C-alpha positions in Angstrom: 190.0 133.4 142.2 186.4 131.0 141.9 184.3 133.7 139.9 187.1 134.3 137.6 187.0 130.4 136.4 183.6 130.7 136.3 183.4 134.1 134.1 186.4 132.3 132.1 184.4 128.9 131.5 181.2 131.1 130.5 182.9 132.6 127.8 184.8 129.7 126.5 180.9 127.8 126.5 179.2 131.1 124.7 182.3 131.6 122.3 182.7 127.8 121.3 178.7 127.7 120.8 177.6 127.6 117.3 175.4 130.6 116.4 173.5 129.7 113.4 173.7 132.4 110.5 171.6 134.3 109.1 170.2 132.5 105.6 167.5 133.0 103.2 164.0 131.6 104.4 163.0 128.1 103.1 160.4 129.7 100.9 163.1 131.4 99.0 164.8 128.1 98.1 164.5 127.3 94.3 162.3 124.2 94.4 161.5 122.3 91.3 158.5 121.4 91.4 157.5 123.9 94.2 155.5 122.6 96.6 152.5 123.0 98.1 153.1 124.3 101.6 155.5 125.7 103.2 156.0 127.3 106.5 159.3 128.7 107.5 160.6 128.5 111.4 163.2 131.6 110.3 166.3 130.0 111.8 169.0 127.4 110.1 169.8 123.6 110.9 173.7 122.6 110.9 173.3 119.4 108.3 176.5 118.4 109.5 174.8 117.9 113.2 172.6 115.2 111.6 174.3 111.9 112.3 171.8 109.1 112.7 169.1 108.1 110.6 166.3 106.6 112.7 163.2 104.9 111.5 160.4 103.1 112.4 159.2 101.4 109.7 161.2 98.6 107.6 164.6 99.6 106.6 164.7 99.4 102.9 163.9 103.3 102.5 166.1 103.8 105.5 169.1 102.4 103.3 168.4 104.0 99.8 168.2 107.5 101.8 171.3 106.2 103.8 173.4 105.7 100.4 172.0 109.3 98.7 172.7 111.2 101.7 176.4 110.0 102.1 176.5 110.7 98.3 175.1 113.8 98.3 177.1 115.1 101.6 180.2 112.8 101.8 179.8 111.8 105.4 178.6 108.7 106.9 175.1 108.3 108.2 173.9 105.9 110.7 170.9 103.8 111.2 168.8 103.4 114.3 165.4 101.9 115.1 163.1 105.1 116.7 164.7 107.4 118.8 164.5 110.6 120.3 167.6 112.0 120.2 168.6 115.2 118.2 170.5 114.9 115.7 168.7 112.1 113.4 167.0 112.6 110.4 163.6 110.8 111.7 161.0 108.7 109.5 158.0 108.8 110.9 155.6 105.9 108.5 152.5 106.8 109.9 149.1 104.8 108.7 146.9 107.7 109.7 148.6 110.3 107.7 145.5 111.4 105.9 146.1 112.0 102.5 144.3 110.8 99.1 147.5 110.4 97.5 150.8 107.9 98.2 153.0 110.4 97.7 151.7 113.0 100.5 154.7 113.7 102.7 155.6 116.1 105.7 159.0 117.8 105.7 159.9 119.1 109.4 162.9 120.8 109.9 164.0 122.0 112.8 167.0 123.6 114.6 168.2 120.3 115.8 166.7 117.5 113.4 165.0 116.8 110.6 160.8 114.6 110.6 160.0 112.8 107.3 156.5 111.9 107.8 154.8 109.7 105.5 151.7 107.1 105.5 154.3 105.0 103.4 157.2 104.9 101.9 156.7 106.4 98.4 155.8 109.0 100.0 158.9 109.0 102.4 161.2 109.0 99.1 159.3 112.4 97.7 160.1 114.3 100.9 163.3 113.3 100.4 163.8 114.2 97.1 163.1 117.5 98.4 165.3 117.8 101.7 168.1 116.7 98.8 166.8 119.8 96.6 167.0 121.9 99.4 170.8 120.5 100.4 172.3 120.9 97.5 171.0 124.1 96.2 172.2 125.7 99.5 175.5 124.2 98.4 176.1 127.3 96.1 175.1 130.3 98.4 176.9 131.6 101.6 177.0 129.1 104.9 176.7 126.2 102.6 176.2 123.6 105.5 173.5 125.3 107.1 169.7 124.3 105.0 166.2 127.0 106.3 164.1 125.7 108.7 160.7 125.3 108.5 157.9 122.9 107.8 156.3 121.7 104.3 153.5 119.8 103.8 153.3 118.4 100.3 151.5 116.2 97.7 151.2 115.8 93.5 148.9 117.6 91.6 148.6 114.1 89.6 149.2 110.9 90.5 151.1 110.1 87.0 154.1 112.2 86.0 156.0 110.6 83.6 158.6 110.9 81.0 159.8 108.7 77.5 162.7 107.3 75.9 162.6 106.1 73.0 165.2 103.4 73.0 164.4 101.9 69.5 165.2 104.6 67.0 168.4 104.9 68.8 169.8 102.1 70.9 170.8 103.4 74.3 172.7 101.1 77.0 172.0 100.0 80.2 174.3 102.1 82.1 172.7 105.2 80.0 169.5 104.0 80.9 170.3 104.6 84.6 171.6 107.8 84.3 168.5 109.4 82.9 166.4 107.4 85.4 169.0 109.4 88.1 168.3 112.3 86.3 164.1 112.9 86.0 164.4 111.1 89.6 165.6 114.7 90.8 162.2 116.0 89.5 159.8 113.5 91.2 159.0 112.3 88.3 157.4 108.8 89.3 157.0 106.7 85.6 159.4 105.9 82.8 157.8 104.9 79.4 160.2 102.7 77.1 159.2 102.5 73.3 161.0 99.5 72.9 160.3 98.6 69.1 159.8 100.4 66.2 160.7 99.9 62.3 164.3 100.7 63.3 164.9 98.4 66.0 163.3 95.8 68.8 165.1 96.3 71.7 163.9 93.6 74.6 164.6 89.7 74.8 162.0 87.6 74.1 163.0 84.1 74.4 160.1 82.5 72.5 161.3 84.5 69.4 165.0 85.1 69.6 165.2 86.2 66.5 163.3 89.5 67.3 167.0 90.7 68.8 169.5 88.6 66.8 168.0 90.5 63.6 165.7 93.5 64.6 168.0 94.1 67.7 170.9 95.0 65.1 169.9 98.0 63.2 169.0 101.7 64.4 168.3 105.2 62.4 171.7 106.0 60.1 172.9 102.4 60.2 174.4 101.7 63.6 174.9 98.4 65.4 171.7 98.8 67.4 172.0 96.7 70.4 169.1 94.9 72.8 168.1 94.5 76.6 168.3 90.8 77.9 165.6 89.7 79.9 168.1 90.1 82.5 169.0 93.9 82.2 165.8 94.4 81.9 164.8 93.1 85.3 167.9 95.3 86.3 166.9 98.7 84.7 163.6 97.6 86.6 164.7 97.0 89.8 167.1 100.6 89.6 163.8 102.5 88.7 162.0 100.8 91.3 164.7 102.4 93.7 163.8 105.3 93.2 160.7 105.1 93.3 159.9 105.6 89.5 157.6 102.2 87.8 158.9 101.3 83.8 156.0 100.8 81.2 156.6 99.3 78.6 155.8 99.9 75.0 155.7 97.4 72.1 154.1 99.3 69.7 151.1 97.7 67.1 149.9 97.4 64.1 152.6 99.5 62.7 155.7 100.4 63.2 156.9 96.6 63.3 159.8 96.8 60.8 161.9 95.3 63.0 159.9 92.2 63.9 158.6 92.2 59.5 162.3 91.6 59.1 162.5 88.8 61.8 159.8 86.5 61.1 158.7 86.1 57.5 155.1 85.1 58.7 154.1 88.1 60.6 154.0 89.4 56.7 151.2 88.7 54.7 153.3 87.5 51.3 155.4 85.4 53.7 158.7 87.6 52.6 160.9 89.2 55.2 161.1 92.4 54.8 164.3 94.7 54.7 166.0 95.7 57.8 165.4 99.6 58.0 167.5 102.9 59.3 165.6 106.0 58.4 163.4 107.5 59.9 159.9 107.5 57.9 156.8 106.3 59.7 153.7 104.6 58.9 154.7 102.3 55.9 154.7 98.9 58.5 151.8 96.8 59.2 151.8 93.5 60.7 149.5 90.5 58.8 146.4 89.9 60.4 146.6 86.3 60.6 146.5 83.5 63.5 150.5 83.2 63.3 150.6 87.5 64.1 148.0 87.1 67.5 150.0 84.1 68.7 153.2 86.1 68.0 151.4 88.9 70.2 150.2 86.8 73.1 153.5 85.5 73.4 155.7 89.0 73.5 152.6 90.3 75.9 153.1 87.7 78.1 157.1 87.2 78.3 157.0 91.5 79.0 154.4 91.3 81.5 156.0 88.5 83.5 159.2 90.6 84.2 157.4 94.0 84.3 155.7 94.7 87.8 154.0 98.0 86.9 150.4 97.9 86.5 150.3 99.5 82.7 151.4 97.8 79.3 151.3 100.4 76.2 150.4 98.9 73.1 151.3 102.0 70.5 148.6 101.5 67.9 149.6 105.3 66.1 150.5 106.1 62.6 148.9 102.7 61.4 148.5 104.1 58.1 148.9 100.9 55.7 147.0 98.9 57.8 143.5 98.2 57.1 140.8 99.9 59.4 138.8 96.9 59.9 141.7 95.2 60.5 143.3 98.2 62.8 140.2 97.7 64.9 140.1 94.1 65.4 144.2 94.3 66.2 143.6 96.9 69.3 140.6 95.2 70.5 142.4 91.4 70.4 145.6 93.1 71.8 143.7 94.9 74.7 142.0 92.1 75.5 145.8 90.3 75.9 147.0 92.7 77.9 144.5 92.3 80.1 144.5 88.2 80.1 148.0 89.0 82.1 147.2 91.3 84.3 148.0 95.0 83.1 146.5 97.9 81.7 146.2 99.6 78.4 148.0 102.4 77.4 148.0 103.3 73.8 148.5 106.8 71.6 144.8 108.7 71.1 144.8 106.7 67.9 143.2 103.7 69.4 140.0 105.6 70.9 138.3 104.8 67.5 138.9 100.6 68.4 136.7 98.7 71.0 138.6 99.6 74.1 138.4 97.8 77.1 137.3 100.1 80.3 140.1 100.8 82.2 142.6 101.3 78.9 144.2 105.2 79.0 144.6 107.0 75.9 147.4 109.2 75.4 147.0 112.6 73.9 149.9 113.3 71.2 147.9 114.2 68.0 147.9 118.0 68.6 150.0 120.8 67.1 150.3 124.2 67.2 147.4 126.4 66.9 149.3 129.0 65.0 151.6 126.9 62.9 151.6 127.5 59.5 150.6 123.7 58.0 152.5 122.9 54.3 150.8 119.8 53.4 147.7 117.5 54.6 149.3 115.5 57.0 149.9 118.2 59.4 146.5 119.6 59.2 145.3 116.1 60.3 147.3 116.4 63.4 145.9 119.7 64.8 142.8 118.0 65.7 142.7 114.7 65.2 143.6 114.3 69.1 141.2 115.9 70.4 138.6 113.7 68.3 140.6 110.5 69.0 139.9 111.2 72.9 136.6 112.1 73.0 135.5 108.8 71.3 137.8 106.9 73.4 136.0 108.5 76.9 132.5 107.4 75.9 134.2 103.8 75.9 135.4 104.5 79.5 138.6 105.6 78.8 141.4 108.1 80.8 143.6 110.6 79.2 147.4 110.7 79.8 148.3 114.4 78.4 151.4 114.5 76.1 150.6 117.3 73.5 153.0 117.1 70.7 153.1 121.0 70.5 153.7 121.1 74.3 155.4 118.1 75.8 157.1 116.6 73.0 161.3 116.7 74.1 162.1 115.8 71.0 161.1 118.8 69.1 163.1 122.0 68.9 163.9 124.7 70.8 163.8 126.9 67.9 164.7 127.4 64.8 168.5 127.7 65.1 168.5 124.3 67.6 170.6 121.5 66.2 168.9 118.4 67.5 165.3 117.6 67.0 162.1 117.9 64.8 159.7 120.5 64.7 156.7 118.9 62.8 154.4 120.5 65.3 155.9 123.8 66.0 158.8 124.9 67.8 158.7 124.2 71.9 160.9 127.2 74.0 161.0 126.7 77.7 158.0 129.3 78.1 155.6 127.4 75.6 156.5 123.8 77.9 155.9 125.7 81.0 153.4 128.8 80.9 149.9 127.0 79.9 147.3 124.9 82.3 146.0 121.6 81.2 142.8 122.6 82.2 142.4 125.7 79.9 144.6 124.2 77.4 142.0 120.8 77.3 138.7 122.2 78.6 137.4 119.3 77.1 138.4 117.0 79.0 137.1 116.7 82.3 139.7 116.5 85.5 138.4 113.6 86.4 139.6 111.7 83.6 143.2 112.8 83.5 145.6 110.5 84.9 148.5 112.6 84.8 151.4 113.8 82.2 153.8 112.3 79.9 157.0 114.5 78.0 158.3 112.0 75.5 161.6 112.0 73.7 161.7 110.3 70.1 165.2 109.7 69.4 165.1 110.1 65.3 168.2 113.1 65.9 169.5 111.7 69.2 172.0 109.0 69.8 174.2 110.1 73.2 173.4 111.0 76.3 174.6 114.3 75.8 171.6 114.8 73.1 169.4 113.7 75.9 170.1 116.2 78.2 170.1 118.9 75.8 166.8 118.5 75.1 165.5 117.0 78.1 166.8 120.0 80.3 165.3 122.7 81.3 162.2 121.2 79.5 161.5 118.1 81.5 161.5 120.2 85.2 159.3 122.4 83.9 156.7 119.7 83.3 157.4 117.7 86.4 155.8 121.2 87.7 152.8 120.9 85.9 152.6 117.5 87.0 153.5 118.2 90.5 152.5 121.8 91.6 148.8 123.4 92.2 148.3 125.4 88.9 147.3 128.3 91.1 150.6 128.0 92.6 152.7 128.3 89.0 153.8 131.5 87.6 156.5 131.9 84.2 158.6 134.4 85.8 158.6 132.6 89.5 160.1 129.3 87.3 162.4 130.7 85.3 164.0 133.0 88.6 164.4 129.3 90.4 165.2 127.2 87.2 168.6 129.4 86.9 169.6 128.0 89.5 169.1 124.8 89.2 172.3 124.7 86.3 174.3 125.0 89.5 173.1 120.8 90.1 173.1 120.4 86.1 176.8 121.2 86.2 178.1 119.5 88.9 176.0 116.0 87.3 178.1 117.4 84.1 174.4 117.6 82.5 174.5 118.9 78.9 171.9 121.4 79.4 170.0 124.0 77.1 170.9 127.5 78.4 167.6 129.1 77.3 168.0 132.7 76.2 164.9 132.9 78.2 166.5 132.0 81.3 169.4 134.6 83.3 171.3 131.9 84.1 
């Protein structure tokens, strides 16, 4: 009788024990960007078995992950101090974790627990983004509550991986901007450059110059109502991005692209008369006047924006100043750079500023590039074919570093092909293959890698005015750029990428992203 009971108990235990199903190994997960080192343990972990977040560090990063975990899994998870119990997501801040990059991390998943290790919170969050993507991608497969086990040791190729949103030509409100931050964060973007001023609109409150938003903030391309961010709004955006470990970079363009300012304050014009508001899309027709009033204006603007921007960079624009006298242009860039440095920031400017007397810590953003096979139809297009690299060459000799943003490869506002309704095509077309299938060192051998801080994919807004428009031009190209910025070029291959990106449509559809279904991908 006792033996029979024992046998029954054993059978019950065996039958009730959950056996992990056979699922694809972790190397076959469609990560984007793809991690640099992956080792499979050839088993599986049940996500619902993770009940606790155990951390040995400050609780800020644990609370951020807790919120995102609960949003993702629709289940509660508690935070405790470091524990060895199974069923934990363990966060370990280890100052001895050796790496030259703050974002390096170890993600170790076994059958009972998950370990995230890094030297700091930023690295922990990059590991969480990888784990989050793993969980999401598994949702659309057999046994969706299980993830493959294994170890990922990862770090980015470039420390600076950015996108830019032009909120000046068309205004996007705080909620739209937060949504954009959410979407780009999924792909380990760590900088967001905001084009805050242009001919068509001034989008940031300057308390010492209220007319900039009262007048200059009320226009946009096509004559819409425009809009602007109060300093309170801007601080909110900065804080929201910080919780995704994204740094905001403000751009206040000088001395061109300034009609919104020229229509707000008469003394910025050499004739002392206000300019009319502008709602078109032409460039190069505006300039600040080179006088003492203007430089006091520039100082006040940079002072106020810098005070509410914790990041290290301030973008001064400097492009397409076609009607500025060359001597005035050089003075504008030199003096503005000194003002930016005075308020504790490093200058970023479009590659045009390379001709000026820049300070040694300046970053030159390479943009003036058209596709080599593009048939040029006017002199302006011809100038773009080699102007950018000439500017960069001159600027590097003065100590400048380089941010890679070639218009022919990385401008998100450029059409995918001739049938694309949104976007421009002045540098050529940018298909998904054009966006992904190139290597920086081969495309620009004249720029030493030691001088390149990273990459940025700008999205100008001449033709877009809604979040759906943003989505369409951003996805799937931004994930392609994220992989260029994160993954070692030797591990990147076009056919592999399109096989992985195809699965991301499930993530985008769940987020209601209006992505472009590239015909190059078998969705």
